[in-house]
C-alpha positions, 0 to 999 in steps of 0.5 A: 627553318621557319621565318617565324623562328627566333623572331621578336614578339610582334607589337600590336595596337591596343584595340580595334579603335586604335587600328581604325584611327591609324588606318584612316589616318593613313588613307586620309592624306593630302590627295583627299583634300586637293585631288578628289574635289577636282577629279569629281568636278572634271568627271561629271560632277554629281554623276561621278558619284556613281562610278566612284561608289561602284569603284569603292565597292568593287575595288577599294574595299575588296582590296582592303580586305585582301591587304588585311588578310595577308597582313593579319594571317601571316603576321609580318611586314609586306615582304615577309607576309607575301613570302609566307603566302607564297615564297615567289611573292616576296618581291611584291612586298619589297616592291611596295617597300621601295615605293614607300621609300621613294614616296617618303622622301618627297611627301615629307616636303609637301608636309613642310610646305603645309607647315610653312603656309600654316605660319604664313596664314597669320599674316597672309605672307603670300601677298597679292600674288600667291602664285608668284610667291609660291614659285618665286619667293618661297620655292625659288624654282629654277628656270630649267629642270635638273639636279642642283644643290642650291638649297632654300632655307625656307624649304629645308628648315620645316622639312627637317622639322617634319622628319624630327617629328615623325622619327620621334613618333615612330621610335616610340612604337606601334601603340605608343607612337602610331596608335596614340598619334593617330587617335589624337590627330584624326579627331583633331583633323576632322574637327578642324576640317568640319569647321572649315566646311561650315564656314565655307558654306556660309560664304557668298557664292558657296552655292555656285561652287556646290552647283558646279561640283555636284550638278550631274553631267550624265553624258560623262558616264559613257566615257571610259576615262571617267570610270578609270578616274573613279577607280584611280581615285579610290585606289590611290586614296585608300593606301591599298597595294602599298604594303601599308595596310598589310603592315598595319593589319599585322599589328591587329590582335588575332581575333579581329573583325577584318571585314567589319574594320575594312568597311569602316575604314573604306567608308570613313575615307570616302566620307572625308573626301566628300566633306573635302569636296563640299568645303573646297568647292564652296570656297571656290564658288565664293572666289569665283563670284568675288572675281566675277569669273566662273568656277571653271576658271578658278578651280585647280588641282594639286599644288595649285588648289592648296598653295595658290587658290586657297591663299587667294580665297583667304585674302578675299574673306570678309573676316577670319582670314587667319583662322581659316588659313590655320584650319586649312593648312593645319588640316593639310599638315595633320593629314600629311603627318598621319599618312607619312607615319604609315608610309615610313612604318611599312619600311621600318617593319620590313627592316625589323623583320629582316634584321631583328633590330630593336624598334628605335634602331630600325627607325633611325636606320630608316629615317636618318638616311631618308631625311638626308636624301629628302633634303638633298633632292627636294630642299633645293631650287630644282626640287619641284620638277623632280617631285612632279616626275617622280610622283607621276611615275610612282602613282601611275606605274609603280603602285598600279604595276605592283597591284596589277601583277600581285593580285593577278598572281594571287588569283592565278595561283589559287592563294585567294582561298587561303585568304578568304578562309582566314577572313571568314574565320574572324570576321562578321561579313563573310567573303565568298565567290563574289570577292574573287569575281570583283578582284578579277574585274579590278585586275582587268581595270588595273591592267587597262589603266597601266597599259593605257598610261604607259602608252600615253607617256611613252609616246607623248612624254610628260609635261614638256620635261626634257627627255633625259629628265623623264628617262632618268627620274621617271623610267629609271626610277621604275626600273629601280622598283623592279630590279631592287625588289628582285635582288632583295627577295633573293637575300636570306632572312636573319633567322634562316639557316 
């Protein structure tokens, strides 16, 4: 019997704008604010814009089209949509669902940190030593990596709050929850971050930071790793090959302009990244000048930028310290919430399609267990090393791995023709052989990224963590992706006989 038989009526976004806000909300996350500026700086500054834009046009947007086509044509969650494309492809959908399941448990933690620091901004609670405060007084990081149950109230309480908030939003449905939340939060996030950027541009030393960011180092373009970094940034920031855009596209109305919408989402995401780069490095230039250092001495990536460098900057501001703290950490919080909603929706949609549970029940079945796991694993003094290793393997191996294998299989089996025909039937921009060519080139790039990173980590380990720790929570987690995606793909759907 067809998997579509007896299926409950699929929810949908109220219109194209609601979908665009939701898709941009998913794409614009924590990584846009703290990863892109540093990646640009490290990989040639202004010269990096060339491989970055090429990666956007040859990988980012074409794969967005691919995800949209799969979700929109086959009207299902990632596992069901891939299954309807080709029964042998169902495991790719479950692989993506498992990725989101693991990602949600620790992504929520970082959003909780952002919520805490939004409050800390009111009084500069981090004091004169933001680094010592973060790892000591706030996170209370254990001396050795491991697994423990020494809970930290300052982490657990905001973490529980994050889970309650996103669960409530998701339980109300696609349009009432996801659509309305994204329509409110994305404009608010944009306004808040724009205010932060304008303020940063008028700080003493801002020009020094912008020069460091955008002065082109043309020699870097001859380095293959710079091009790989560009493809990696585009790939990770657009939420592609994670099942998210497949799921969201399945909620679009039948006659929706897929290619036009994909272009809007792709360029909006990159515009926000560039805006983030300007604001962050203008502030870092101020910090460098104030401390009598070079920008290279104060530039940081990831947690170092968000929770160490920016509190330091806020402390040195001539005025408006609390306001800038609220704008920066509030932006992190909102960007994180919209992304976490999309991560969890991918899982909830798969559960609904598989079981036909009502919306509220499916949301609770997903969010309650994940929130408990999230608190148990990352609400403790040993949570940070776990987060670091799991994030490394999830991004560099889990996401890149499923992207490489799934796109290669779609190309090899000739399934791309079905998808291009569907996009062309509803869209303003028509897809031709060029789409297949760029997807083929992207698959080669993904394969290189995957093999080179596997070789490096297998031979060098990761960040001096103990071998057992990386083997368990890195390589072991990778094995879980593969094994469980196969097992889940073997099970029957509720409506099958």
